[in-house]
C-alpha positions, 0 to 999 in steps of 0.5 A: 043548207049554205051555198058553200055546203051545196057546192061541196055536195055538187063538186063530185058531179061537176068534176065528173061532168067536166071530165066527160065533157072534155072528151066530147067534140068541141061543138057539144061543149057549147051545149053543156055551157048553155045547160049551165047558163040555164042553171040546169042541175049538175046531176042532169048535166052529168047524165047528159054527158054520160048519154052523149058519150055512150052514143058516141062510143056506139058510133065509134064501133059502127062501120061508118064512123070507125075513121071519124076523129070525134074530138075534132068532128063537126056536127056535119061530120057526124050527121052526114053519116048518121043513119036511122039505124044508128039512131034506132040502135 
């Protein structure tokens, strides 16, 4: 398979991942940049983006996070309020 064909197959995964990553907090984007620099599979990058997005959606519905603006949140904004119950849930 040529590199061009390989890139065409990955294109939908890259677009979906980029769309999800753009909705995540700025600090998480550095994590995804590092995954790509390590040549992590785009399917894996997409799955991590889904997982983190799902976790943040859960947190948004939790009492301690209803007023947190995740788009501009720092890691401390989240970690300082995160409880063991949030993680277990």
